[in-house]
N, C-alpha and C positions, 0 to 999 in steps of 0.2 A: 516452440520458440523459447529459448532461454532469455531471461531479462534480469537486469540489476539496475536499480536506480535509487537515488537518495536525495534528500533535501535537509536543510538545517532547520531546527526548531529553536526559537529564541526562548527557551526555558531549560533549566537544568535537567539532567537525565533522571534525577529523583522525581521531579515534578512531572515530567513527560511520562515516565513509567507508571507513576501513581494514577495519572489520568487514564492511561490506556487500560490499566487493570480494573479501574472502577467504572469505566465507560466503554467497554468493548462493544456494547450494543450500538454505540454512536458510530462505530466504524461502518456499519451497514448503511446508515444515513448518508455519510460522506461518500460512500461508494455507489449510491443510488443510480448514477448514470451508467454504471458498468454493465457487463453483458448479462447479468442475471442475479438471482438471489445470492446473498453473502452469508457465509458461515465462518465464524471466528472460533478457532479451537482453543484448548486450554493453554495458558501461557507457560513458558519455561524461563526461569531467571538464569542469567549467566553472570559471571563475575564482573563483566563490564556493561551489562545492559539486560535487555529483555528480548525474547523471541515469542512472537504471537502468530501461530499458524492462521492462514487466511485463505479462503477459497471463494472465488466468484463462480458459482455453479454454472453448468451447461445452460445455454440459452439458444433457442433456435434463431437463426438469422444473425446478422452482425458479422463483423470482421474477425472476432476472436471469441473464444470461450474456454471453459475449463481451466481457468487461471488458478493455479495452486502455488502459494508462495508463503514466505515468512516475512512478517513485519519485524524489523530489527531496530533496536535502539542501542546507542553507545554515547557516552559523554565525550564531547569535543573539548570543552573547558567547563568552568564552573557555571556558566549561564547558557550553554548551547548544547543541543543534542543532535546527533546524527540519526536521522530517521530513514531507514532503508526498506526496500521491498526487493526480494530476490526469489525467483521462481521460474515457472514455465506456464505457457498457455498454448492452446491450439489455434492455428490460423486457418481460416476458411475462405477458400476461393473457388468460384464456380465458373467455368470448368477448372478442375485442378491442373497444376502444372504451369500456369502462366506466371512467370517470374515477376513481371512488372506489377501484376495485380497482387501477388504475394507480398512484394515489398511495400506496396501501398497499405495493405492490411497490417503489416508489421509496424509501419509508421503510425497508423491509427491506434494500435494497441499500445505502443510506446507513449503516445500522447495521452491516452486515457490513464495509463499508469502514472505519468508525471502529474496529471491533473488531480488524481486521487491523492498522491503524496502531498502535493501543495495544499489541497483542501484539508487533509488530515493535520498537517502542520499548523495551518491557520486555526483550525478548530481547537487544537491543543493550546496554542498560544492565547487564544481568546478566552476559552473556557477555564483554563488553569489560573487565569488572573496573574497578579503580580506575586513574585516570590517574596516570602517573608525576609526581613533583614536579620 
């Protein structure tokens, strides 16, 4: 399943990127309710933000696994950052082929992705503190 979701972080892109670069290990804590162990890859800086490779490793059971994605940032204005997650994950339904169960599993994955992004945004806003004047 392909997915793309995003939230706004009430911190500048400079502050959000600095926090992500310095605290990539915190991403694992925020993602704890996910399908399995978290691996954060080496960051890549872009002209407009940051790309942080992100994997929720395979996990037995659950509605989805093998989530491979990029955490993306971009500045929306001087005090707000676009925080996105774009990638793919595997949907698991037993027995396979039941469309209603597949859709329910997709919704569960979408919900987990949104909760992860919201939690990460809240963590960045809280931990990054107030921006200097």
